[in-house]
C-alpha positions as CSV (number, residue, x, y, z in Angstrom):
1,M,125.2,96.8,212.8
2,T,127.0,96.8,209.4
3,E,130.4,96.4,209.3
4,R,132.5,99.2,207.4
5,P,134.0,97.7,204.4
6,F,137.7,96.6,204.2
7,R,138.2,98.3,200.8
8,E,135.6,100.2,199.2
9,A,134.7,102.8,196.3
10,L,131.8,104.9,197.6
11,I,129.7,106.5,194.7
12,D,127.6,109.4,195.3
13,L,124.9,109.2,192.7
14,D,123.3,112.2,193.9
15,A,126.6,114.1,193.0
16,V,126.4,112.9,189.7
17,T,123.0,114.2,189.3
18,A,123.8,117.6,190.8
19,N,127.2,118.0,188.7
20,V,125.2,117.3,185.4
21,R,122.6,119.7,186.4
22,T,125.1,122.4,187.0
23,L,127.0,121.9,184.0
24,A,123.8,121.6,181.9
25,E,122.6,124.9,183.5
26,R,125.6,126.4,182.9
27,L,126.3,125.8,179.5
28,G,122.9,126.1,178.0
29,T,123.3,123.3,175.4
30,P,121.6,119.9,175.6
31,A,124.5,117.5,177.1
32,M,125.6,113.9,176.6
33,A,127.0,112.2,179.7
34,V,130.0,109.9,178.9
35,V,129.7,106.7,180.7
36,K,132.4,104.6,178.8
37,A,134.8,102.4,180.6
38,D,132.1,101.4,183.2
39,A,131.5,105.4,183.9
40,Y,135.2,105.9,184.5
41,G,135.2,103.2,186.8
42,H,132.1,104.5,189.0
43,G,129.7,102.1,187.5
44,A,127.8,102.5,184.1
45,V,124.2,101.7,184.8
46,P,123.7,103.6,188.0
47,V,125.6,106.5,186.7
48,A,123.7,106.8,183.5
49,R,120.5,106.7,185.3
50,A,121.9,109.6,187.9
51,A,123.1,111.6,184.8
52,L,119.8,111.3,183.0
53,A,118.1,112.6,186.2
54,G,120.3,115.3,186.1
55,G,119.1,116.3,182.8
56,A,121.6,114.6,180.4
57,A,120.0,114.4,176.9
58,W,122.5,111.7,175.9
59,L,124.8,108.9,176.8
60,G,128.1,108.4,175.1
61,T,130.0,105.0,175.3
62,A,133.3,104.3,173.6
63,D,132.2,100.7,172.1
64,L,129.1,98.9,171.4
65,G,129.6,96.5,174.3
66,E,129.3,99.5,176.8
67,A,126.2,100.7,175.1
68,F,124.4,97.2,174.8
69,E,124.8,96.9,178.7
70,L,123.1,100.3,179.2
71,R,120.1,98.7,176.7
72,A,120.0,95.4,178.8
73,A,119.6,97.4,182.0
74,G,116.4,99.2,180.3
75,I,118.0,102.5,179.6
76,D,116.1,103.6,176.5
77,A,117.7,107.1,176.3
78,P,119.8,108.3,172.9
79,I,123.2,106.6,172.9
80,L,126.3,107.3,170.8
81,A,129.1,104.3,170.6
82,W,132.1,105.5,168.5
83,L,135.1,103.1,168.7
84,H,134.7,99.9,166.8
85,D,136.3,96.5,166.3
86,P,137.0,96.3,162.5
87,G,135.0,93.4,162.2
88,A,131.9,94.7,164.2
89,D,128.5,93.6,163.5
90,F,126.2,96.9,163.5
91,G,123.2,95.1,163.2
92,P,122.4,94.5,166.6
93,A,123.2,98.2,167.5
94,I,120.9,99.2,164.9
95,A,118.3,97.0,166.1
96,A,119.0,98.3,169.7
97,G,118.6,101.6,168.5
98,I,122.2,102.6,169.3
99,D,123.8,105.4,167.1
100,L,126.9,104.8,165.4
101,G,129.8,107.3,165.5
102,L,131.8,106.3,162.3
103,S,135.2,107.6,161.4
104,A,135.6,106.0,157.6
105,E,133.9,105.5,154.5
106,A,134.3,101.7,154.8
107,Q,132.5,101.5,158.4
108,L,129.6,103.9,156.5
109,H,129.3,101.0,153.9
110,R,129.4,98.4,156.6
111,A,126.6,100.2,158.5
112,A,124.5,100.3,155.5
113,D,124.8,96.5,154.7
114,A,123.7,96.1,158.2
115,A,120.6,98.4,157.8
116,R,119.7,96.6,154.6
117,A,119.5,93.4,156.4
118,A,117.9,94.7,159.7
119,G,115.2,96.6,157.2
120,R,115.8,100.0,159.0
121,P,118.2,102.7,158.8
122,A,121.2,103.2,160.8
123,S,121.8,106.4,162.7
124,V,125.1,107.8,162.3
125,H,127.2,110.5,163.4
126,L,130.1,111.0,160.9
127,K,133.4,111.9,162.8
128,I,135.9,114.2,160.7
129,D,139.4,114.5,162.4
130,T,140.3,118.2,162.9
131,G,143.7,117.5,164.4
132,L,143.8,114.9,167.2
133,S,145.2,112.7,164.6
134,R,143.3,109.5,166.0
135,N,140.0,108.4,164.5
136,G,137.8,110.5,162.2
137,V,137.9,110.5,158.6
138,Q,141.0,112.4,157.5
139,P,140.3,115.9,155.9
140,D,141.4,114.8,152.1
141,E,139.1,112.1,152.4
142,W,136.0,114.0,154.0
143,A,134.4,114.9,150.7
144,G,134.2,111.6,149.5
145,A,132.7,110.1,152.6
146,V,130.2,112.8,152.7
147,A,129.3,112.2,149.3
148,A,128.7,108.3,149.9
149,A,126.8,109.4,153.2
150,A,124.3,111.5,151.4
151,E,123.9,108.8,148.6
152,L,123.0,106.2,151.4
153,E,120.8,108.6,153.2
154,R,119.1,109.0,149.7
155,A,118.6,105.4,149.7
156,G,117.2,105.0,152.9
157,L,120.0,103.2,154.4
158,V,121.4,105.7,157.2
159,R,120.4,108.5,158.7
160,I,123.4,111.2,159.2
161,R,121.9,112.3,162.6
162,G,125.2,114.2,163.6
163,V,128.6,115.4,162.5
164,F,131.1,115.8,165.4
165,S,135.3,115.9,166.3
166,H,137.3,116.5,169.2
167,L,139.2,119.1,170.5
168,A,142.8,118.2,171.6
169,N,142.6,121.2,174.3
170,T,146.1,122.2,173.5
171,S,145.6,126.0,173.6
172,A,143.4,128.6,172.7
173,E,145.0,129.0,169.2
174,A,144.6,125.3,168.4
175,D,141.2,125.1,169.5
176,A,140.5,128.2,167.1
177,A,142.0,126.1,164.3
178,Q,140.3,122.9,165.1
179,L,136.8,124.7,165.2
180,A,137.6,126.2,161.7
181,A,138.7,123.0,160.3
182,F,135.3,121.8,161.8
183,E,133.5,124.5,160.1
184,R,134.8,123.7,156.9
185,A,133.8,120.1,157.2
186,L,130.4,121.2,158.1
187,A,130.3,123.1,154.9
188,V,131.1,120.5,152.6
189,A,128.9,118.2,154.5
190,G,126.0,120.8,153.6
191,A,127.1,121.2,150.2
192,A,126.8,117.5,149.7
193,G,123.1,117.5,150.9
194,L,123.4,116.6,154.6
195,R,121.7,118.3,157.3
196,P,122.8,116.9,160.6
197,E,120.7,117.9,163.6
198,L,123.4,117.5,165.9
199,R,126.8,119.2,165.5
200,H,129.4,118.6,168.5
201,I,132.9,118.9,169.0
202,A,133.3,119.9,172.9
203,S,133.9,117.5,175.9
204,T,133.9,119.3,179.5
205,A,136.9,121.6,179.2
206,G,136.1,122.9,175.5
207,A,132.5,123.7,176.4
208,L,133.6,125.6,179.6
209,T,136.1,127.5,177.8
210,R,134.6,128.3,174.5
211,P,131.1,128.7,173.8
212,E,131.3,129.0,170.3
213,A,132.5,125.1,170.5
214,R,129.1,124.2,172.2
215,Y,127.2,124.0,169.0
216,D,123.9,121.8,169.3
217,L,125.4,119.1,172.1
218,V,128.3,119.0,174.5
219,R,129.9,116.0,175.5
220,L,130.3,115.6,179.3
221,G,133.1,113.4,180.6
222,I,135.2,113.6,184.0
223,A,133.2,116.7,185.2
224,C,130.2,114.5,185.7
225,Y,132.2,112.8,188.0
226,G,133.2,116.0,190.1
227,I,136.6,116.0,188.7
228,P,138.0,119.2,187.0
229,P,138.9,119.0,183.3
230,F,141.7,121.3,183.3
231,A,145.4,120.8,184.6
232,D,145.8,124.6,186.1
233,G,144.9,123.4,189.7
234,T,141.2,124.6,189.2
235,T,139.3,122.9,191.9
236,S,136.0,121.0,191.7
237,A,134.5,123.4,194.3
238,E,135.5,126.5,192.0
239,L,133.2,124.6,189.2
240,G,130.5,124.0,191.3
241,L,131.3,120.4,191.4
242,V,131.2,117.7,193.9
243,P,133.6,114.5,193.8
244,V,131.7,111.6,193.2
245,M,134.1,108.6,194.4
246,T,135.6,108.3,197.9
247,L,138.1,105.4,197.9
248,R,138.3,104.4,201.5
249,G,139.4,101.3,203.6
250,R,140.4,100.3,207.0
251,V,143.8,100.1,208.8
252,A,144.8,96.7,208.6
253,A,147.7,96.7,211.0
254,V,149.4,98.9,213.2
255,R,153.1,98.7,214.3
256,R,155.8,101.0,216.2
257,I,159.0,101.3,214.5
258,A,162.7,102.4,215.6
259,A,164.6,105.1,214.3
260,G,166.6,103.6,211.1
261,D,163.9,100.8,210.4
262,G,163.3,100.2,206.7
263,V,160.0,100.0,205.5
264,S,158.1,98.1,202.3
265,Y,160.2,96.6,199.4
266,G,163.7,98.0,199.0
267,H,163.8,100.3,202.1
268,T,163.6,103.1,199.8
269,W,162.4,104.9,203.1
270,R,163.5,104.6,206.5
271,A,162.3,106.3,209.8
272,E,164.4,109.2,211.0
273,R,162.7,108.7,214.3
274,P,160.5,106.2,216.3
275,T,157.0,106.1,214.6
276,T,154.0,104.5,214.0
277,L,152.7,102.8,210.9
278,A,149.5,102.1,209.7
279,L,148.9,99.4,207.0
280,V,146.2,100.2,204.3
281,P,144.9,97.1,202.3
282,L,144.9,98.6,198.7
283,G,147.6,98.3,196.3
284,Y,148.4,98.4,192.8
285,A,146.2,95.5,191.9
286,D,143.4,97.7,192.9
287,G,144.5,100.6,190.8
288,I,146.7,102.4,193.4
289,P,149.8,103.8,191.2
290,R,152.9,102.5,192.4
291,Q,154.4,105.7,191.1
292,A,152.8,107.4,194.1
293,S,155.2,105.6,196.1
294,G,156.5,108.2,199.1
295,R,154.3,110.6,197.3
296,G,150.8,110.0,198.1
297,E,148.5,111.1,201.0
298,V,145.7,109.6,202.9
299,L,143.0,111.4,205.4
300,L,143.4,109.2,208.7
301,A,142.8,109.9,212.0
302,G,141.6,113.7,211.1
303,A,144.6,114.2,209.4
304,R,146.6,113.6,205.9
305,R,149.3,111.2,206.1
306,P,151.9,110.6,204.0
307,V,152.4,107.0,202.3
308,V,155.9,105.9,203.0
309,G,157.7,103.2,201.3
310,R,156.9,101.4,198.0
311,I,153.1,100.9,197.5
312,A,153.0,96.9,197.1
313,M,150.3,94.7,195.0
314,D,147.7,94.6,198.0
315,Q,148.8,97.2,200.5
316,F,150.8,100.2,201.6
317,L,151.9,102.1,204.6
318,V,151.6,105.5,205.8
319,D,153.6,107.4,208.9
320,V,151.0,108.4,211.9
321,G,154.0,109.8,213.8
322,D,153.1,109.4,217.5
323,D,149.3,110.0,216.8
324,A,146.9,107.3,218.3
325,V,145.7,104.8,215.4
326,E,143.9,101.7,215.7
327,V,143.3,98.6,213.6
328,G,139.9,98.9,211.9
329,D,140.3,103.2,211.6
330,E,138.8,104.4,208.3
331,V,141.3,105.8,205.7
332,V,140.3,107.5,203.0
333,L,142.7,107.7,199.8
334,F,140.7,110.3,197.9
335,G,137.2,111.9,198.0
336,D,135.8,115.2,198.5
337,P,138.8,117.8,199.4
338,A,136.0,119.5,201.5
339,T,136.0,116.8,204.1
340,G,139.9,117.1,204.4
341,A,140.7,114.0,202.0
342,P,143.1,114.1,199.3
343,S,141.4,114.4,195.8
344,A,141.8,112.4,192.7
345,D,144.0,114.9,191.4
346,D,146.1,115.2,194.2
347,W,146.7,111.3,193.7
348,G,147.0,112.2,189.9
349,V,150.0,114.6,190.8
350,A,151.6,112.2,193.2
351,A,151.5,109.6,190.2
352,D,152.6,112.0,187.6
353,T,149.3,111.7,185.9
354,I,145.8,112.8,185.9
355,G,142.5,112.5,188.0
356,Y,141.1,110.6,185.1
357,E,143.3,107.8,185.4
358,I,143.1,107.4,189.2
359,V,139.5,107.0,189.1
360,T,139.3,104.9,186.1
361,R,142.0,102.3,187.3
362,I,140.3,101.3,190.4
363,G,139.8,97.4,189.9
364,P,137.4,95.0,190.4
365,R,138.8,93.6,193.6
366,V,137.5,96.8,195.1
367,P,133.6,96.8,195.5
368,R,131.3,99.8,194.6
369,G,129.2,101.0,197.1
370,Y,126.3,103.5,196.1
371,L,124.7,106.3,198.0
372,G,121.3,108.3,196.7
373,G,120.1,108.0,193.2
374,A,116.7,106.9,192.1
């Protein structure tokens, strides 16, 4: 009999497939599954395969290293990578058939140089900054960038396959202003002679709330992993999604303490009554946020139990009162709320952050186990 893991992030690949399929059918637009940051901590290669099985037409990564990992695993689906080292060599990406998201005219010329050396054109998605103020060609430089892109396309060095941007998801009014800016950018690109087959600006939140933002492609990020993209309390179940990651471990120690006994560093919590504590062998070295000390909860012995005292590097304590708990009992930090467990968003609230960060920060000391998938 296989022993249960001391600590583990259990990834349900069938949930990935179902989530992507649910979203793609609801949105009615080809979808890119974003698998950057090791698929938000879930494992890029298995998640990419599961997302493609759910109908994803594209995969998205932040940088080229992440894209090369997918190609090395034999994944031949279209991939877009959009955040580049200033000295990045685009030649290997062109050779591997990876599309380049470019945010500056200088990057465009470097891609053209690499294409000339490779003997094949670079496939490019040109990004316009519509108001997020991160990367993307600035509006006052857009006309020059698209003119250069059109010239390089005529020379056979680049193929402008897409034009894209990113919504800030600030408000309906801000989204509308960004969409108007995007439309202006598309008109300028068209006037320069560019005919991109893919226009995309919406991630999951924008795609769900603004049908006019869907264009030719939507980029599905956190919702692929069963976590809502909204901060308004919308649940995964309400969106028809299933949380993909279950973070769990086993109780490492149990002890009874007296009223007044202090717990963990600084004794920030003292027992008001005699009680039982269970030691959970995960800490901030594993990505459990110290900010959730005294605020997070876990599922243990059939009930949600509070974290007490400070979360340490390798461990934290939960108060189980007078209930019976034994060493080796399973503890679920977060997972599917339908099982009674806290969600990643619950831990996000406890740590004054978001569910995205909670799943993405789970460290390499926590092995990933996989269920389902091809």
